[in-house]
C-alpha positions in Angstrom: 61.2 -139.1 5.8 62.4 -138.1 9.1 65.9 -138.9 8.1 65.2 -136.9 4.8 64.1 -134.2 6.9 67.2 -134.6 9.4 69.8 -134.4 7.5 68.7 -131.2 5.6 67.5 -129.6 8.5 70.7 -130.3 10.5 73.2 -128.8 7.7 71.1 -126.0 7.5 71.3 -125.1 11.4 75.1 -125.8 11.3 75.5 -123.2 8.3 73.4 -120.8 10.1 74.8 -121.6 13.8 78.3 -121.2 12.3 77.3 -117.8 10.4 76.0 -116.5 13.6 79.0 -117.2 15.6 81.4 -115.8 13.4 79.1 -112.5 13.1 79.3 -112.1 16.8 82.9 -112.8 17.1 83.4 -110.4 14.1 81.7 -107.6 16.5 83.4 -108.7 19.6 85.4 -111.7 21.3 83.4 -113.9 23.6 84.5 -117.2 24.9 81.0 -118.7 24.3 80.8 -117.8 20.9 84.0 -119.1 20.0 83.1 -122.7 21.8 80.2 -122.2 19.4 81.7 -121.5 16.1 84.6 -124.6 17.1 81.4 -127.1 18.1 79.7 -126.5 14.9 82.5 -125.9 12.8 84.0 -129.6 13.3 80.9 -131.3 11.9 80.6 -128.3 9.0 84.3 -129.0 8.0 83.4 -132.8 8.2 80.6 -132.4 5.5 82.7 -129.6 3.5 85.3 -132.2 3.2 83.3 -134.9 1.9 82.2 -132.4 -1.0 85.4 -131.0 -1.7 87.3 -134.3 -1.0 85.3 -136.9 -1.7 85.9 -140.1 0.2 84.0 -143.4 -0.1 84.5 -144.3 3.5 84.8 -142.4 6.9 84.8 -144.5 9.9 82.1 -144.4 12.4 83.2 -141.0 13.7 83.8 -141.9 17.4 86.6 -139.6 18.2 84.6 -136.7 16.7 81.8 -137.6 18.6 83.6 -137.2 21.6 84.5 -134.0 20.6 81.4 -132.7 19.9 80.0 -134.1 23.6 83.4 -132.1 25.0 82.8 -128.6 23.1 78.9 -129.0 24.0 79.5 -129.0 27.7 82.1 -126.6 27.8 79.3 -124.3 25.8 77.1 -125.1 28.6 79.3 -124.4 31.5 80.8 -121.0 29.9 77.0 -119.2 29.5 75.0 -118.2 33.0 71.9 -118.4 31.0 70.3 -122.1 30.7 68.3 -121.6 27.4 71.3 -120.1 25.4 73.7 -122.7 27.0 71.6 -125.9 26.1 70.3 -124.5 22.7 73.7 -124.1 21.5 75.3 -126.5 23.9 73.3 -129.6 23.6 70.9 -129.0 20.8 73.4 -129.1 17.3 76.8 -130.4 19.2 75.3 -133.3 21.4 71.9 -134.3 20.1 72.3 -133.2 16.5 75.6 -135.0 16.1 74.5 -138.2 18.1 71.4 -138.5 15.7 73.8 -137.9 12.6 76.6 -140.9 13.8 74.6 -143.4 15.5 70.8 -142.9 13.7 71.0 -141.1 10.3 74.2 -142.5 9.2 72.8 -146.2 9.8 71.0 -148.0 6.8 67.6 -149.6 7.4 68.2 -152.5 6.1 66.0 -155.7 6.1 67.3 -159.1 6.0 68.0 -160.2 2.3 67.3 -163.6 0.9 68.0 -162.9 -2.2 71.8 -161.4 -2.4 73.9 -164.0 -1.0 77.0 -165.3 -2.1 76.3 -168.5 -3.8 72.7 -167.7 -5.0 72.1 -167.0 -8.6 71.1 -163.1 -9.0 67.7 -162.8 -11.0 67.7 -160.8 -13.8 66.3 -157.4 -13.9 65.6 -154.2 -16.3 67.6 -151.6 -16.7 67.4 -148.5 -18.9 71.1 -147.7 -20.8 72.6 -144.7 -21.5 71.3 -144.9 -24.7 67.9 -145.0 -23.4 67.6 -148.5 -24.4 65.5 -151.0 -22.0 67.2 -154.4 -21.4 67.5 -157.4 -19.4 70.8 -157.0 -18.0 72.0 -160.7 -17.5 70.7 -161.5 -21.1 71.9 -158.4 -22.6 75.4 -158.5 -21.0 76.1 -162.1 -20.2 79.4 -163.0 -18.4 81.2 -161.7 -14.8 79.7 -158.6 -13.8 80.8 -156.0 -10.5 77.5 -154.2 -10.1 77.4 -151.2 -8.1 74.4 -149.7 -7.1 74.9 -145.9 -6.2 72.5 -143.3 -4.5 73.3 -140.6 -7.3 75.6 -137.9 -8.4 74.3 -136.0 -5.4 76.1 -138.5 -2.6 80.0 -137.5 -2.6 80.6 -141.2 -1.1 79.2 -142.6 -4.2 81.2 -140.7 -6.7 84.2 -141.5 -4.3 83.4 -145.1 -4.9 83.0 -145.0 -8.3 86.2 -143.0 -8.5 88.2 -146.1 -6.9 86.5 -148.7 -9.0 87.6 -146.4 -12.1 91.4 -146.6 -11.0 90.9 -150.4 -10.8 89.5 -150.9 -13.9 92.6 -152.1 -15.9 92.6 -155.1 -13.3 88.8 -155.9 -13.4 88.8 -155.9 -16.9 91.9 -158.4 -17.2 89.9 -160.5 -14.9 87.2 -160.7 -17.5 84.5 -158.6 -15.5 81.8 -155.9 -17.1 81.5 -153.2 -14.4 77.6 -152.0 -14.2 76.9 -148.7 -12.5 73.2 -148.5 -11.6 71.0 -145.7 -10.4 67.6 -144.6 -9.9 68.4 -141.3 -10.4 66.7 -139.3 -13.4 68.3 -140.3 -16.7 70.1 -137.0 -17.5 72.2 -137.2 -14.3 73.4 -140.6 -15.2 74.3 -139.2 -18.6 76.3 -136.5 -17.2 78.0 -138.7 -15.0 79.2 -141.0 -17.8 80.7 -138.1 -19.8 83.1 -137.9 -16.9 84.7 -141.2 -17.4 87.0 -142.3 -20.1 86.4 -145.9 -19.3 83.9 -148.3 -20.8 81.9 -148.3 -17.6 77.9 -149.8 -18.2 75.9 -146.6 -16.7 72.0 -147.8 -16.4 69.4 -146.3 -14.6 66.6 -148.1 -12.8 63.4 -146.4 -13.6 61.2 -146.2 -10.3 63.6 -148.0 -8.3 61.9 -150.8 -9.8 65.3 -153.3 -9.8 65.9 -152.0 -6.2 62.7 -152.9 -5.2 62.6 -156.7 -6.5 66.3 -157.2 -4.9 65.0 -155.8 -1.5 67.7 -152.7 -1.8 65.1 -149.7 -2.4 65.6 -146.7 -0.1 62.3 -144.8 0.3 62.3 -141.1 0.7 66.6 -141.8 1.3 67.2 -138.5 -0.8 67.8 -135.2 1.3 64.8 -133.4 1.4 65.0 -130.7 -0.8 67.0 -132.3 -3.6 63.9 -132.6 -5.7 64.3 -128.8 -6.3 67.3 -130.0 -8.0 65.8 -132.6 -10.2 66.3 -135.6 -8.1 63.6 -138.0 -6.9 62.8 -138.5 -3.6 63.4 -142.2 -3.2 66.7 -144.0 -4.0 68.7 -146.9 -3.6 70.8 -148.5 -0.5 74.4 -148.6 -1.4 75.1 -152.3 -2.4 78.2 -153.9 -4.6 77.7 -157.2 -6.1 80.1 -159.6 -8.2 78.6 -162.2 -10.6 80.3 -165.0 -12.3 79.6 -165.9 -15.7 76.5 -168.2 -14.8 75.0 -165.0 -12.9 76.1 -166.5 -9.6 76.7 -164.3 -6.7 80.2 -164.6 -5.7 80.7 -161.2 -3.7 77.8 -158.9 -2.1 78.2 -156.1 0.0 75.1 -154.4 2.1 76.7 -152.0 4.0 75.0 -150.9 7.3 76.1 -147.3 7.0 76.3 -145.2 3.9 79.5 -143.9 5.1 81.4 -146.9 5.2 81.9 -148.7 1.7 84.1 -151.7 0.6 87.6 -151.0 -0.7 88.1 -152.6 -4.1 91.0 -154.5 -3.2 88.3 -156.5 -0.9 85.8 -157.6 -3.7 89.1 -157.7 -6.3 90.6 -160.5 -3.7 87.3 -162.2 -3.4 86.9 -162.5 -7.0 90.3 -163.8 -7.6 90.2 -166.2 -5.1 86.7 -167.7 -6.7 88.4 -167.6 -9.9 91.8 -170.1 -8.6 89.2 -172.2 -7.0 87.1 -172.3 -10.4 90.5 -173.3 -11.9 91.8 -175.9 -9.7 
């Protein structure tokens, strides 16, 4: 709940403070408000880039964090009144960015004994794009690459799906079905499926039951306020699985940071090595 509230409040404050600094600079130039604009504009620009030019990974933003600290301290030193200096120099640039980078971005994963390479992935129920409930391993036998994504609202998830789509021919040639799973409402899954001209299996995990079964459920994982757009407040922890024809897990990525997803070449290489080992 705290993380859900934090990201929504943080983004709102970035927009408000950036707008405020632009307003003051429009009225008259001030070194203080210029520093406030730069400090908040850096992070606001980071988020804008995620939505305008989606990427599946960003790194851990250490350089950006150092920049935020530097700008925050410069703001404090540029104002002779303590309250505005602390409010604008320490609040968002230092505390806000630190919480985002070192707390919010990290996923609260527990140890997972089910999703381990070499173990058999248990069967689970999902809903197809046509609205049919199926037991996935029975309904879709054979090798599978399964991506659990948070929803259409997450730009990193959308970028990750785009990357997999670009590698579809290679994965298909290796004999893999590609299954994309989200607990988001069915209408959003249908909308996403319409964007792609590749035979992916777009599935809904109703009420997050499969995510709960597999230990990758994210309670209150959706930014607060997304409910107004029709999304659920709960979601799933981003997860990538690959299974062989016997439903044995041959690759698993349980990222501990929502901004860092595995590149397709990583699991493609792992799959290739497994297939070569099986053929030897």
